[in-house]
Structure formats: C-alpha cells, structure tokens
PANU-814153 format. One record per residue: x, y, z of N, C-alpha, C, CB in turn. Coordinates in steps of 0.2 Angstrom, whole numbers, plus 5000, padded with zeros to 4 digits. Glycine has a CB too. Example, Ala and Ser with C-alpha at 12.3 -4.5 7.8 and 13.67 -1.06 7.14 Angstrom:
% PANU-814153
REC    nu    nv    nw   cau   cav   caw    cu    cv    cw   cbu   cbv   cbw
REC  5066  4972  5039  5062  4978  5039  5066  4984  5039  5057  4978  5045
REC  5064  4989  5035  5068  4995  5036  5064  5000  5039  5070  4997  5029
This chain:
% PANU-814153
REC    nu    nv    nw   cau   cav   caw    cu    cv    cw   cbu   cbv   cbw
REC  5005  4993  5001  4998  5000  4999  5003  5006  5000  4990  5000  5006
REC  5003  5011  4995  5008  5016  4996  5006  5021  5001  5011  5019  4990
REC  5011  5025  5004  5011  5029  5010  5009  5036  5009  5019  5029  5012
REC  5003  5036  5003  5001  5041  5003  4994  5039  5006  5001  5043  4997
REC  4990  5035  5003  4984  5028  5007  4986  5028  5015  4985  5018  5002
REC  4994  5026  5018  4993  5026  5025  4992  5031  5029  4996  5024  5026
REC  4995  5035  5025  4994  5044  5031  4985  5047  5028  5004  5053  5028
REC  4983  5044  5023  4978  5048  5021  4970  5040  5030  4976  5048  5006
REC  4972  5037  5028  4970  5032  5034  4970  5035  5039  4972  5027  5034
REC  4977  5033  5041  4978  5036  5048  4977  5042  5051  4982  5037  5048
REC  4975  5049  5048  4974  5054  5048  4966  5053  5048  4978  5057  5043
REC  4960  5049  5044  4952  5050  5045  4949  5047  5051  4948  5046  5040
REC  4955  5041  5055  4956  5038  5060  4955  5042  5064  4962  5034  5061
REC  4960  5047  5066  4961  5050  5072  4953  5057  5071  4971  5052  5072
REC  4952  5059  5066  4948  5065  5066  4941  5060  5066  4949  5071  5060
REC  4939  5054  5066  4935  5049  5068  4932  5052  5076  4939  5041  5067
REC  4939  5048  5080  4941  5047  5087  4942  5055  5089  4948  5042  5089
REC  4943  5062  5087  4940  5067  5091  4932  5068  5090  4944  5073  5090
REC  4930  5065  5087  4922  5067  5084  4918  5061  5089  4922  5064  5073
REC  4921  5059  5091  4915  5052  5097  4920  5052  5103  4914  5041  5093
REC  4923  5060  5103  4926  5061  5111  4920  5068  5112  4939  5065  5111
REC  4921  5072  5106  4919  5078  5108  4908  5076  5109  4922  5084  5100
REC  4908  5068  5104  4901  5068  5108  4901  5065  5114  4895  5065  5104
REC  4901  5057  5115  4902  5060  5122  4902  5065  5129  4904  5060  5122
REC  4908  5069  5128  4908  5074  5131  4902  5080  5134  4912  5077  5128
REC  4899  5079  5128  4892  5083  5126  4885  5077  5129  4891  5085  5117
REC  4885  5070  5128  4879  5068  5130  4878  5069  5136  4879  5063  5128
REC  4868  5067  5135  4868  5069  5146  4868  5062  5150  4859  5074  5150
REC  4871  5067  5155  4872  5059  5160  4867  5055  5161  4875  5058  5166
REC  4872  5051  5163  4867  5044  5165  4860  5045  5170  4871  5039  5171
REC  4854  5042  5170  4850  5043  5175  4853  5039  5179  4843  5043  5175
REC  4848  5043  5184  4851  5039  5193  4849  5030  5192  4845  5044  5203
REC  4854  5025  5196  4852  5018  5197  4846  5017  5199  4856  5015  5200
REC  4845  5022  5205  4842  5022  5210  4831  5026  5206  4847  5027  5216
REC  4831  5029  5200  4825  5028  5198  4824  5036  5201  4821  5021  5201
REC  4827  5042  5205  4827  5049  5207  4831  5053  5205  4826  5049  5214
REC  4827  5059  5207  4833  5063  5203  4834  5068  5209  4830  5067  5195
REC  4836  5062  5215  4837  5072  5220  4844  5070  5220  4834  5075  5229
REC  4848  5077  5215  4854  5078  5217  4859  5080  5223  4856  5081  5213
REC  4852  5085  5231  4855  5086  5234  4861  5084  5237  4852  5088  5235
REC  4867  5089  5240  4872  5088  5242  4871  5088  5250  4878  5093  5240
REC  4871  5080  5251  4873  5079  5260  4864  5076  5262  4876  5089  5265
REC  4863  5074  5267  4857  5071  5269  4853  5078  5274  4859  5063  5275
REC  4846  5078  5276  4844  5080  5278  4838  5079  5283  4844  5082  5275
REC  4839  5082  5290  4836  5078  5293  4828  5083  5297  4842  5075  5299
REC  4824  5078  5298  4817  5083  5296  4814  5079  5304  4811  5080  5286
REC  4805  5084  5305  4805  5081  5310  4797  5080  5306  4808  5084  5318
REC  4796  5074  5310  4787  5074  5308  4782  5073  5310  4785  5072  5304
REC  4778  5074  5309  4771  5078  5316  4764  5076  5312  4772  5089  5318
REC  4760  5071  5314  4755  5066  5310  4751  5070  5316  4757  5056  5310
REC  4746  5071  5311  4739  5079  5316  4735  5074  5317  4733  5088  5309
REC  4728  5069  5321  4723  5066  5319  4718  5072  5320  4721  5058  5322
REC  4714  5071  5318  4708  5076  5316  4704  5074  5315  4709  5080  5312
REC  4702  5067  5318  4696  5066  5318  4690  5067  5325  4696  5059  5316
REC  4687  5071  5323  4680  5075  5328  4675  5070  5326  4676  5085  5325
REC  4672  5072  5331  4664  5070  5332  4660  5076  5328  4661  5070  5343
REC  4663  5083  5328  4659  5087  5325  4660  5087  5316  4659  5093  5329
REC  4665  5082  5313  4668  5084  5306  4666  5078  5305  4675  5085  5304
REC  4664  5074  5309  4664  5067  5309  4658  5063  5311  4669  5065  5312
REC  4653  5066  5312  4647  5064  5313  4644  5056  5316  4646  5067  5309
REC  4642  5053  5310  4641  5046  5306  4646  5040  5312  4645  5047  5297
REC  4642  5038  5316  4642  5033  5315  4651  5032  5321  4641  5032  5305
REC  4652  5041  5325  4656  5040  5328  4656  5038  5335  4659  5044  5327
REC  4664  5034  5331  4666  5028  5340  4667  5032  5342  4671  5022  5342
REC  4663  5032  5351  4661  5032  5359  4665  5030  5361  4656  5030  5363
REC  4666  5023  5362  4671  5015  5366  4670  5010  5363  4669  5013  5374
REC  4672  5005  5365  4672  4997  5364  4675  4997  5356  4664  4993  5366
REC  4681  4999  5351  4684  5005  5358  4683  5012  5351  4698  5003  5363
REC  4684  5017  5357  4684  5022  5353  4687  5026  5349  4684  5025  5354
REC  4687  5031  5346  4691  5033  5339  4698  5034  5343  4687  5041  5334
REC  4701  5032  5337  4712  5032  5340  4713  5032  5332  4717  5021  5347
REC  4720  5030  5334  4726  5030  5327  4731  5025  5331  4730  5040  5326
REC  4730  5022  5327  4737  5018  5326  4744  5018  5325  4737  5015  5323
REC  4750  5015  5328  4757  5018  5329  4756  5019  5318  4764  5011  5335
REC  4761  5022  5321  4764  5026  5310  4767  5023  5308  4768  5033  5306
REC  4770  5018  5302  4776  5018  5301  4776  5021  5293  4777  5011  5301
REC  4785  5023  5294  4785  5028  5287  4791  5026  5286  4783  5038  5287
REC  4791  5024  5280  4797  5023  5273  4802  5025  5269  4797  5022  5270
REC  4807  5026  5271  4810  5031  5266  4813  5028  5261  4815  5034  5270
REC  4814  5030  5256  4815  5025  5251  4815  5026  5242  4810  5022  5253
REC  4817  5026  5239  4818  5027  5231  4810  5024  5227  4828  5022  5228
REC  4809  5023  5220  4809  5021  5215  4805  5013  5214  4815  5023  5214
REC  4813  5010  5216  4811  5004  5216  4808  5000  5221  4815  5003  5215
REC  4805  5005  5226  4800  5001  5232  4795  5008  5232  4804  5000  5241
REC  4788  5002  5233  4782  5003  5237  4777  5001  5241  4779  5005  5235
REC  4777  5005  5245  4774  5002  5251  4766  5003  5248  4777  5007  5260
REC  4761  5006  5249  4757  5006  5245  4754  5009  5238  4754  5006  5248
REC  4749  5011  5236  4747  5013  5231  4741  5013  5228  4750  5011  5228
REC  4739  5020  5226  4730  5016  5227  4730  5014  5221  4723  5021  5229
REC  4725  5010  5218  4724  5006  5213  4725  5002  5212  4725  5007  5210
REC  4732  5000  5218  4734  4993  5217  4732  4987  5221  4740  4994  5217
REC  4735  4984  5222  4731  4978  5226  4737  4979  5233  4730  4968  5221
REC  4736  4977  5239  4739  4979  5245  4740  4972  5246  4734  4983  5250
REC  4748  4971  5246  4753  4967  5249  4749  4966  5255  4761  4970  5249
REC  4754  4957  5257  4753  4956  5263  4755  4958  5270  4753  4950  5262
REC  4759  4963  5269  4760  4969  5275  4756  4974  5276  4765  4972  5275
REC  4754  4976  5270  4750  4982  5271  4744  4977  5274  4748  4987  5263
REC  4739  4973  5271  4734  4968  5272  4734  4969  5281  4737  4958  5269
REC  4739  4966  5280  4739  4965  5290  4739  4973  5295  4750  4961  5293
REC  4743  4976  5293  4744  4983  5295  4737  4985  5295  4747  4986  5290
REC  4733  4986  5291  4727  4988  5288  4722  4986  5293  4726  4986  5282
REC  4722  4980  5294  4715  4976  5296  4718  4973  5304  4713  4969  5290
REC  4723  4973  5307  4726  4974  5311  4729  4976  5314  4726  4974  5310
REC  4734  4981  5314  4738  4985  5314  4746  4983  5315  4736  4988  5318
REC  4746  4976  5314  4753  4974  5314  4758  4976  5309  4753  4967  5313
REC  4763  4977  5313  4770  4981  5307  4777  4974  5305  4774  4989  5314
REC  4774  4970  5307  4779  4963  5306  4782  4961  5298  4775  4955  5308
REC  4775  4963  5296  4779  4958  5288  4779  4966  5284  4771  4948  5280
REC  4774  4972  5285  4779  4978  5283  4786  4980  5284  4776  4983  5286
REC  4787  4978  5289  4795  4978  5292  4798  4974  5287  4796  4974  5301
REC  4798  4966  5287  4799  4962  5285  4801  4964  5277  4795  4958  5286
REC  4795  4967  5274  4797  4967  5268  4801  4974  5266  4792  4966  5264
REC  4801  4978  5270  4805  4985  5267  4812  4982  5269  4803  4993  5271
REC  4814  4981  5272  4822  4975  5276  4824  4974  5272  4823  4968  5280
REC  4818  4968  5269  4821  4963  5260  4822  4969  5256  4814  4957  5254
REC  4817  4976  5254  4820  4980  5249  4827  4984  5251  4814  4986  5247
REC  4826  4986  5258  4835  4988  5260  4841  4985  5257  4837  4986  5266
REC  4841  4978  5255  4846  4973  5254  4848  4977  5249  4844  4965  5253
REC  4843  4980  5245  4843  4980  5237  4847  4987  5236  4835  4979  5233
REC  4845  4992  5241  4848  4999  5242  4841  5002  5242  4854  5002  5236
REC  4834  5000  5240  4828  5002  5239  4825  5008  5242  4825  4997  5242
REC  4824  5006  5251  4823  5008  5254  4832  5009  5258  4816  5005  5256
REC  4830  5017  5260  4834  5021  5269  4833  5018  5274  4831  5027  5272
REC  4829  5023  5277  4825  5018  5284  4820  5020  5286  4829  5019  5291
REC  4817  5015  5292  4810  5013  5292  4810  5019  5301  4807  5000  5291
REC  4805  5024  5301  4803  5025  5309  4794  5024  5312  4806  5035  5310
REC  4798  5025  5313  4786  5024  5318  4785  5026  5325  4784  5014  5321
REC  4781  5028  5325  4779  5031  5331  4772  5028  5338  4776  5037  5326
REC  4772  5029  5341  4767  5026  5344  4760  5028  5343  4769  5027  5350
REC  4756  5026  5346  4748  5024  5341  4745  5031  5346  4742  5013  5341
REC  4738  5035  5346  4737  5039  5346  4730  5039  5352  4738  5041  5340
REC  4729  5039  5356  4725  5036  5361  4715  5037  5360  4727  5039  5368
REC  4713  5043  5355  4711  5046  5353  4708  5049  5347  4712  5048  5355
REC  4702  5053  5343  4703  5054  5338  4707  5061  5335  4698  5054  5336
REC  4707  5066  5341  4710  5070  5339  4718  5072  5344  4705  5074  5340
REC  4724  5072  5341  4731  5071  5344  4735  5072  5340  4732  5064  5347
REC  4740  5072  5342  4747  5070  5338  4753  5065  5341  4750  5076  5336
REC  4758  5066  5336  4765  5061  5337  4770  5064  5334  4764  5052  5333
REC  4775  5062  5332  4777  5062  5329  4787  5059  5331  4773  5067  5325
REC  4790  5058  5326  4798  5057  5325  4802  5062  5319  4798  5049  5321
REC  4807  5059  5320  4814  5062  5317  4812  5058  5312  4823  5060  5322
REC  4815  5062  5306  4817  5057  5298  4825  5059  5297  4812  5059  5290
REC  4828  5057  5291  4834  5059  5291  4833  5057  5284  4839  5057  5297
REC  4835  5060  5279  4832  5061  5271  4839  5059  5270  4829  5070  5266
REC  4840  5054  5265  4846  5052  5259  4842  5052  5251  4849  5041  5261
REC  4851  5057  5248  4849  5060  5241  4846  5054  5236  4857  5064  5237
REC  4850  5049  5240  4847  5042  5236  4841  5040  5237  4850  5035  5238
REC  4838  5039  5242  4830  5036  5246  4824  5045  5247  4832  5031  5257
REC  4824  5046  5244  4821  5055  5245  4814  5053  5244  4824  5061  5238
REC  4811  5047  5245  4803  5049  5245  4801  5045  5252  4799  5046  5238
REC  4795  5048  5251  4793  5047  5261  4785  5044  5261  4794  5057  5267
REC  4783  5037  5261  4778  5034  5262  4778  5031  5270  4777  5030  5256
REC  4770  5034  5271  4767  5030  5277  4762  5026  5280  4767  5034  5278
REC  4761  5026  5283  4752  5025  5284  4750  5024  5293  4750  5015  5279
REC  4745  5025  5292  4741  5025  5301  4735  5022  5297  4739  5034  5306
REC  4731  5017  5303  4725  5013  5303  4721  5017  5308  4727  5005  5305
REC  4716  5015  5303  4710  5021  5305  4706  5015  5312  4703  5025  5296
REC  4708  5016  5320  4705  5012  5326  4699  5015  5327  4709  5013  5332
REC  4691  5011  5327  4691  5003  5323  4689  5006  5315  4685  4996  5328
REC  4689  5001  5311  4687  4998  5306  4690  4993  5303  4688  5002  5302
REC  4689  4990  5298  4687  4985  5294  4695  4985  5292  4681  4987  5287
REC  4698  4990  5286  4705  4989  5284  4705  4994  5281  4707  4982  5280
REC  4703  5002  5283  4704  5007  5284  4708  5012  5287  4702  5008  5285
REC  4715  5015  5284  4721  5019  5286  4720  5025  5281  4730  5015  5285
REC  4723  5031  5282  4726  5036  5282  4734  5036  5279  4725  5038  5289
REC  4737  5040  5274  4743  5039  5271  4746  5043  5268  4743  5035  5267
REC  4754  5043  5265  4757  5045  5260  4761  5040  5254  4761  5050  5263
REC  4760  5040  5248  4762  5037  5244  4770  5041  5240  4756  5036  5241
REC  4773  5038  5243  4780  5040  5238  4782  5051  5236  4776  5036  5227
REC  4778  5051  5241  4780  5061  5241  4789  5059  5241  4777  5067  5251
REC  4791  5065  5238  4798  5065  5237  4797  5077  5244  4801  5065  5223
REC  4803  5073  5247  4805  5078  5250  4811  5082  5245  4808  5076  5257
REC  4814  5082  5243  4819  5084  5237  4815  5086  5231  4823  5078  5235
REC  4818  5094  5227  4817  5095  5222  4820  5099  5221  4813  5096  5219
REC  4824  5092  5214  4830  5095  5210  4837  5093  5215  4829  5103  5209
REC  4841  5099  5216  4843  5097  5221  4845  5100  5230  4847  5096  5217
REC  4838  5104  5230  4839  5106  5235  4833  5102  5243  4838  5112  5234
REC  4832  5102  5244  4830  5099  5253  4822  5102  5253  4836  5104  5262
REC  4817  5100  5253  4812  5106  5256  4813  5108  5263  4805  5104  5256
REC  4811  5113  5265  4810  5115  5271  4804  5114  5277  4810  5120  5270
REC  4799  5114  5272  4792  5113  5275  4787  5112  5271  4790  5118  5279
REC  4783  5104  5273  4778  5103  5268  4773  5101  5273  4779  5098  5261
REC  4769  5101  5273  4762  5100  5275  4756  5098  5270  4760  5105  5278
REC  4755  5093  5271  4751  5086  5268  4743  5085  5270  4756  5078  5272
REC  4738  5086  5269  4729  5084  5269  4728  5076  5269  4723  5087  5260
REC  4726  5072  5273  4727  5067  5272  4719  5064  5271  4731  5065  5277
REC  4714  5060  5270  4711  5056  5269  4710  5049  5270  4709  5058  5266
REC  4705  5046  5270  4702  5038  5274  4705  5034  5267  4691  5037  5277
REC  4707  5028  5267  4709  5022  5261  4706  5017  5262  4715  5020  5259
REC  4703  5013  5259  4701  5007  5261  4707  5000  5255  4692  5006  5260
REC  4709  4997  5260  4714  4994  5257  4713  4988  5253  4718  4993  5262
REC  4706  4987  5251  4701  4982  5249  4703  4974  5251  4701  4982  5240
REC  4707  4974  5255  4703  4966  5258  4700  4964  5264  4706  4962  5257
REC  4695  4967  5263  4688  4968  5270  4682  4973  5269  4693  4972  5278
REC  4677  4968  5268  4672  4974  5263  4665  4975  5269  4668  4970  5254
REC  4668  4978  5274  4664  4980  5280  4663  4987  5279  4667  4980  5287
REC  4657  4989  5278  4656  4994  5280  4656  5003  5284  4655  4993  5280
REC  4656  4999  5288  4654  5003  5295  4660  5001  5300  4645  5001  5299
REC  4664  5007  5306  4669  5007  5308  4668  5003  5314  4670  5013  5308
REC  4664  4997  5316  4665  4991  5320  4660  4984  5314  4661  4993  5329
REC  4660  4985  5310  4661  4983  5303  4664  4974  5309  4668  4989  5296
REC  4658  4969  5308  4661  4959  5310  4668  4959  5303  4652  4950  5306
REC  4672  4955  5304  4679  4953  5298  4674  4950  5293  4686  4947  5301
REC  4675  4951  5287  4672  4950  5280  4677  4950  5275  4667  4956  5279
REC  4679  4945  5276  4684  4945  5269  4684  4945  5261  4688  4940  5269
REC  4686  4953  5258  4685  4951  5252  4690  4946  5250  4686  4958  5248
REC  4686  4945  5245  4686  4938  5241  4685  4942  5232  4679  4931  5244
REC  4689  4941  5228  4696  4939  5228  4698  4948  5228  4698  4933  5220
REC  4703  4946  5233  4707  4955  5236  4705  4962  5232  4715  4955  5234
REC  4702  4965  5231  4702  4974  5226  4710  4978  5227  4694  4982  5230
REC  4708  4981  5225  4714  4985  5224  4711  4992  5229  4717  4987  5215
REC  4716  4994  5234  4715  5000  5236  4714  5007  5232  4721  5000  5239
REC  4708  5007  5238  4702  5015  5233  4702  5019  5241  4690  5013  5228
REC  4704  5027  5237  4701  5031  5244  4691  5032  5246  4704  5039  5242
REC  4693  5030  5249  4686  5033  5252  4683  5039  5253  4686  5031  5258
REC  4679  5042  5248  4676  5049  5247  4670  5050  5251  4675  5052  5239
REC  4664  5056  5252  4660  5059  5255  4652  5056  5248  4663  5069  5257
REC  4655  5050  5243  4649  5048  5239  4654  5039  5239  4649  5055  5230
REC  4657  5037  5239  4662  5031  5240  4663  5030  5245  4668  5031  5238
REC  4662  5021  5247  4655  5018  5242  4649  5021  5247  4653  5007  5242
REC  4645  5020  5239  4639  5024  5238  4632  5018  5242  4639  5025  5228
REC  4635  5022  5246  4629  5017  5250  4626  5020  5259  4635  5008  5253
REC  4622  5020  5260  4621  5023  5267  4624  5022  5274  4615  5022  5269
REC  4625  5016  5273  4625  5013  5279  4634  5014  5280  4622  5005  5278
REC  4638  5015  5275  4644  5018  5277  4646  5022  5279  4647  5018  5274
REC  4651  5022  5286  4652  5029  5290  4653  5035  5288  4656  5029  5292
REC  4657  5034  5281  4659  5040  5278  4655  5044  5272  4666  5039  5276
REC  4648  5039  5272  4644  5041  5267  4641  5050  5268  4637  5035  5267
REC  4644  5056  5268  4638  5061  5267  4637  5066  5260  4638  5066  5273
REC  4632  5061  5260  4630  5063  5252  4627  5074  5251  4619  5056  5250
REC  4629  5074  5257  4628  5083  5255  4634  5088  5255  4624  5087  5261
REC  4640  5082  5256  4648  5084  5256  4650  5084  5248  4653  5079  5260
REC  4653  5090  5247  4657  5086  5238  4663  5082  5237  4660  5093  5232
REC  4666  5085  5245  4672  5079  5245  4674  5079  5256  4681  5083  5239
REC  4675  5076  5257  4677  5075  5264  4682  5081  5265  4680  5068  5266
REC  4681  5083  5272  4686  5086  5275  4691  5080  5278  4684  5091  5281
REC  4698  5085  5278  4703  5080  5280  4702  5077  5289  4711  5084  5278
REC  4706  5072  5286  4702  5069  5294  4711  5068  5301  4696  5055  5291
REC  4716  5069  5293  4721  5068  5300  4727  5074  5296  4724  5057  5303
REC  4733  5078  5295  4738  5079  5294  4746  5076  5295  4737  5082  5296
REC  4749  5078  5289  4757  5075  5293  4760  5081  5289  4761  5066  5291
REC  4765  5082  5293  4771  5089  5292  4775  5091  5292  4771  5093  5295
REC  4781  5091  5288  4788  5089  5286  4789  5093  5289  4791  5087  5280
REC  4793  5095  5295  4799  5101  5295  4806  5099  5295  4797  5105  5301
REC  4808  5106  5293  4817  5102  5290  4820  5107  5296  4822  5104  5278
REC  4823  5103  5301  4830  5102  5303  4837  5106  5304  4832  5098  5300
REC  4839  5112  5308  4847  5114  5306  4850  5108  5307  4850  5119  5311
REC  4854  5110  5305  4860  5106  5308  4863  5105  5316  4866  5109  5305
REC  4862  5112  5316  4869  5113  5323  4859  5116  5327  4880  5124  5320
REC  4856  5116  5327  4849  5113  5333  4850  5106  5332  4840  5115  5332
REC  4851  5104  5327  4848  5094  5330  4854  5093  5334  4847  5086  5323
REC  4862  5096  5335  4865  5092  5339  4862  5091  5348  4871  5096  5338
REC  4858  5097  5349  4857  5102  5357  4850  5098  5357  4857  5115  5358
REC  4846  5097  5354  4840  5094  5357  4839  5086  5354  4833  5099  5354
REC  4837  5083  5357  4836  5075  5359  4829  5075  5353  4834  5073  5368
REC  4829  5071  5346  4824  5075  5340  4818  5070  5339  4828  5077  5331
REC  4818  5064  5346  4815  5057  5346  4806  5058  5347  4818  5053  5353
REC  4800  5059  5345  4795  5058  5347  4792  5063  5350  4794  5053  5350
REC  4794  5069  5346  4791  5074  5349  4786  5079  5346  4796  5077  5353
REC  4785  5086  5349  4783  5090  5344  4787  5097  5344  4775  5091  5345
REC  4788  5100  5339  4793  5105  5339  4786  5111  5343  4797  5108  5329
REC  4788  5118  5346  4786  5121  5353  4781  5126  5345  4795  5127  5361
REC  4777  5128  5349  4772  5132  5341  4771  5132  5334  4772  5138  5340
REC  4776  5122  5333  4774  5121  5326  4765  5120  5326  4778  5114  5321
REC  4766  5118  5331  4753  5118  5329  4753  5122  5332  4746  5112  5331
REC  4746  5124  5327  4742  5130  5330  4733  5125  5330  4743  5140  5323
REC  4729  5129  5334  4726  5125  5337  4720  5125  5332  4725  5126  5345
REC  4715  5119  5331  4712  5117  5325  4705  5121  5331  4713  5107  5321
REC  4700  5122  5322  4693  5121  5323  4690  5119  5318  4690  5126  5326
REC  4688  5116  5320  4684  5109  5316  4677  5114  5314  4682  5100  5323
REC  4674  5110  5308  4670  5111  5305  4666  5106  5306  4672  5112  5300
REC  4658  5110  5308  4650  5103  5308  4651  5102  5303  4640  5106  5310
REC  4649  5095  5303  4648  5095  5295  4639  5090  5296  4657  5090  5291
REC  4634  5094  5292  4629  5094  5295  4628  5083  5294  4624  5101  5289
REC  4622  5084  5296  4620  5077  5296  4615  5075  5298  4624  5073  5298
REC  4609  5072  5293  4604  5070  5291  4602  5067  5296  4604  5068  5286
REC  4595  5067  5295  4591  5062  5300  4590  5054  5296  4582  5066  5301
REC  4592  5051  5296  4587  5042  5293  4583  5039  5296  4592  5036  5291
REC  4579  5035  5293  4573  5035  5298  4572  5028  5296  4567  5041  5299
REC  4568  5024  5295  4568  5016  5291  4562  5017  5287  4567  5008  5297
REC  4560  5010  5282  4556  5011  5280  4545  5010  5282  4559  5007  5277
REC  4543  5012  5282  4536  5011  5287  4535  5002  5287  4527  5016  5283
REC  4531  5003  5294  4528  4995  5293  4522  4995  5290  4526  4991  5299
REC  4521  4989  5291  4515  4988  5286  4506  4991  5289  4514  4977  5285
REC  4501  4991  5288  4496  4998  5291  4493  4990  5294  4489  5005  5284
REC  4491  4995  5304  4487  4989  5306  4479  4988  5303  4487  4988  5313
REC  4478  4983  5305  4470  4983  5306  4465  4987  5309  4468  4978  5308
REC  4460  4989  5310  4453  4992  5311  4451  4988  5315  4450  4992  5306
REC  4450  4989  5323  4446  4988  5326  4441  4989  5326  4447  4989  5329
REC  4439  4994  5327  4431  5000  5328  4426  4998  5323  4433  5011  5325
REC  4422  5001  5321  4416  4999  5314  4421  5004  5309  4404  5001  5315
REC  4421  5000  5304  4421  5007  5297  4417  5012  5298  4419  5006  5288
REC  4411  5013  5300  4405  5014  5297  4407  5021  5302  4397  5008  5298
REC  4407  5020  5309  4409  5026  5314  4417  5026  5312  4407  5024  5322
REC  4421  5030  5308  4425  5035  5308  4433  5030  5312  4420  5042  5313
REC  4433  5024  5313  4440  5018  5315  4444  5021  5308  4438  5007  5315
REC  4450  5020  5312  4459  5023  5307  4461  5017  5310  4466  5032  5309
REC  4466  5018  5306  4472  5012  5308  4481  5016  5305  4470  5003  5304
REC  4482  5013  5307  4492  5017  5310  4498  5012  5307  4493  5016  5322
REC  4505  5014  5306  4508  5013  5306  4514  5015  5308  4507  5011  5303
REC  4521  5014  5310  4525  5019  5313  4535  5016  5310  4522  5018  5322
REC  4536  5019  5312  4543  5016  5309  4548  5022  5314  4544  5018  5297
REC  4554  5020  5312  4560  5021  5318  4566  5024  5315  4563  5013  5323
REC  4570  5029  5318  4572  5032  5316  4582  5028  5318  4569  5039  5319
REC  4584  5029  5311  4593  5025  5311  4596  5027  5312  4596  5023  5307
REC  4595  5036  5311  4601  5040  5311  4597  5047  5313  4605  5041  5304
REC  4599  5045  5321  4598  5054  5323  4601  5060  5320  4600  5056  5331
REC  4599  5066  5318  4605  5073  5316  4607  5076  5320  4603  5078  5312
REC  4614  5079  5316  4618  5081  5320  4621  5091  5316  4624  5074  5321
REC  4622  5093  5323  4626  5100  5316  4621  5102  5313  4632  5096  5309
REC  4616  5103  5315  4611  5107  5309  4606  5104  5305  4613  5109  5304
REC  4605  5097  5304  4607  5092  5297  4600  5090  5298  4614  5085  5297
REC  4596  5091  5290  4591  5088  5291  4585  5087  5297  4592  5084  5288
REC  4581  5089  5300  4577  5087  5307  4573  5077  5305  4567  5095  5308
REC  4572  5075  5310  4569  5068  5310  4560  5069  5307  4568  5064  5319
REC  4556  5064  5299  4552  5068  5299  4547  5062  5305  4550  5069  5291
REC  4538  5065  5304  4533  5060  5309  4538  5052  5306  4520  5061  5307
REC  4536  5051  5314  4538  5043  5317  4531  5040  5315  4540  5042  5327
REC  4524  5042  5317  4521  5037  5316  4515  5039  5310  4519  5035  5322
REC  4508  5038  5308  4504  5040  5303  4497  5036  5304  4508  5038  5296
REC  4494  5039  5302  4487  5036  5302  4483  5035  5296  4483  5041  5307
REC  4477  5031  5297  4473  5035  5291  4467  5032  5292  4476  5033  5283
REC  4461  5034  5289  4454  5030  5291  4454  5023  5288  4448  5034  5287
REC  4449  5021  5294  4449  5013  5287  4443  5012  5282  4448  5004  5292
REC  4446  5007  5280  4441  5006  5272  4437  4996  5275  4449  5006  5262
REC  4432  4996  5269  4431  4990  5273  4435  4983  5272  4424  4989  5272
REC  4441  4983  5266  4442  4979  5264  4450  4976  5271  4443  4981  5256
REC  4449  4984  5277  4455  4983  5282  4450  4983  5287  4461  4989  5282
REC  4445  4981  5289  4441  4980  5297  4443  4974  5297  4433  4980  5299
REC  4442  4975  5305  4443  4966  5311  4435  4966  5311  4448  4967  5321
REC  4431  4961  5312  4425  4962  5312  4424  4960  5319  4422  4957  5306
REC  4422  4960  5326  4423  4957  5332  4415  4953  5329  4425  4963  5340
REC  4418  4945  5335  4414  4941  5333  4408  4945  5337  4416  4933  5333
C-alpha cells in the first residue's frame, strides 16, 4: 500500500476519534440507578408530625365513642426510592399492608422493607406510638438521603375493617434542594381486603382482594357507610402530616425522638358537618278494630336509624294514621 494511502487512513481514524470524544462529552449524564432525580448535597433531617383531626363535629356519623373509641394506630414511615412501593392507590395491597390495615400489625411491613433495603431501595424505617383518641399528635425524626428521597407512611383508622390514611412516595427533594416544610392533608383509604361498611363491622374478607381505593363522601355509595355524607362534595381532612426540616446545628443540641416542635401546631377549629336524619321504611298498616262506619282508623310507624347532628335535616313524623276502609276492617265475633 502506498504511503499516501497510509497517511490518509491514519488521519481519518484520528478525525473519527476526536468526533466521538466530543459527542460523548456533550451527551446527557446517565440517569441515576435508583430512579430518582435528587442531586442534593448530603442528607437532611426532618421532624415528621402526624395530627389526627377525627372529631365528632367533623365526622358525626357513627363516631366511635367506646369499645374501642376513635383512635389511631402507630405510624409506620419508610424512606425509599422509586424501586420500592409501600402502598399505592389503584394497586392491590401486599401482605404487609393487609396485615397493617386490618390488624395494625407492622411485622410483615418491616420484613418487606428490610428485604428492599438489601437492594438499596429503602433507606430507613420509622415508627411512632399510637394515639388513644381521634384528635392528637405524634412525631418522629427523619433522616433523608439523596439516594432515597421519597417518603411513604401509613396510619390505621381504629376501629375500622381495613381503613387507613397515608402518603405514597412523596419526594422531599426538589431538584438539588431539600424542601423546608411540607404539610399534606390526609384522606381515608380502603385497603380492599375487607368488605365491612362501618367502623365496627365484623371481619368480612374480600374475595378476591380488590385494589386500594380512596374513600369519599359518595363512595362507597351506600347509606350504611360510615363516611357517606351525600351533602358534601368531598370529605374534610381526617388527619394531616407535616415535615419540618431541622437546622443541623440545632439538631445536635435537642433530642429529636418523638416530640413536637414548640409552636409548630396551631389550635384547630373543627368544621361541623351536617348530618341528616335517617329513618327506616314504614311498617305495614295495622288492622282496624272499630266499625268502619264510625270513623275507625289504622296506624303504621317507623323508627330512627340515624339522629341528625350539626343542623342537619330533622327527623320526619314517625307515626301515621289513616281512615279505615271496608277491606281492612276486623269484625268482632
């Protein structure tokens, strides 16, 4: 081969190598393996405050007063990335979520999270004590890492068949910055594993298991449902959760385990949800004992299923009478 051809071939390879290096230098960086886009420099410490707003003024229908009264289970929270899912609306509940939503047990959820932690999909797990009434607070400290910036949590509604409130995969990192403070309103969810309609329904397993669904003022559309308020477009929040970022210097001085920041919770004024009276169907008409020609009357009655509250529609008449006719007269022998 001639020297001219060798020189041209060498020059062509050199040009191609330079072009390849330039193109690689301008290519987009590879996406993170954990499926997140958090590029924050270092971790962030938060106080997580759960506030129950389950009051008899806001949720008067079938409000549990005893055996057991309205209360909240322990809170379980998981920090993770997109390769882990604690629960999700529209998806079937796993064994851990079912056990927690029905019985308030965390053993299976913790086991599933520990397995995911081995795959580097979960950062840490946190729990708080339960709340013995519907209106109170619990809190814990969170340490968020850039590789696991998502927060999921659950708290069981007690008593209930399989109802809970929660947060699904909420990111506390926006781009390269940790958020300073976040407050989320919480609504009740049905885990889809028990078919009970009311707070005190007996165990009635759903077969086959249904997907997790949001409970609204209209759904399930049945007057027996404890959250059925047809006059409301949507349910008021039954709870809130607030994440407050902590300054590193102050975090070293104050023990952060299960306490509430001073002045971080403002007094709540609970809205009053109107509850209309509900009555049963009329009974059958009674027979007339008197003479039909002398103006005898017959009676029927009904009873109250649900008493009104908070300026709801009052109950109608519970008894009714009508004149007797020949076909319903009872003649004495």
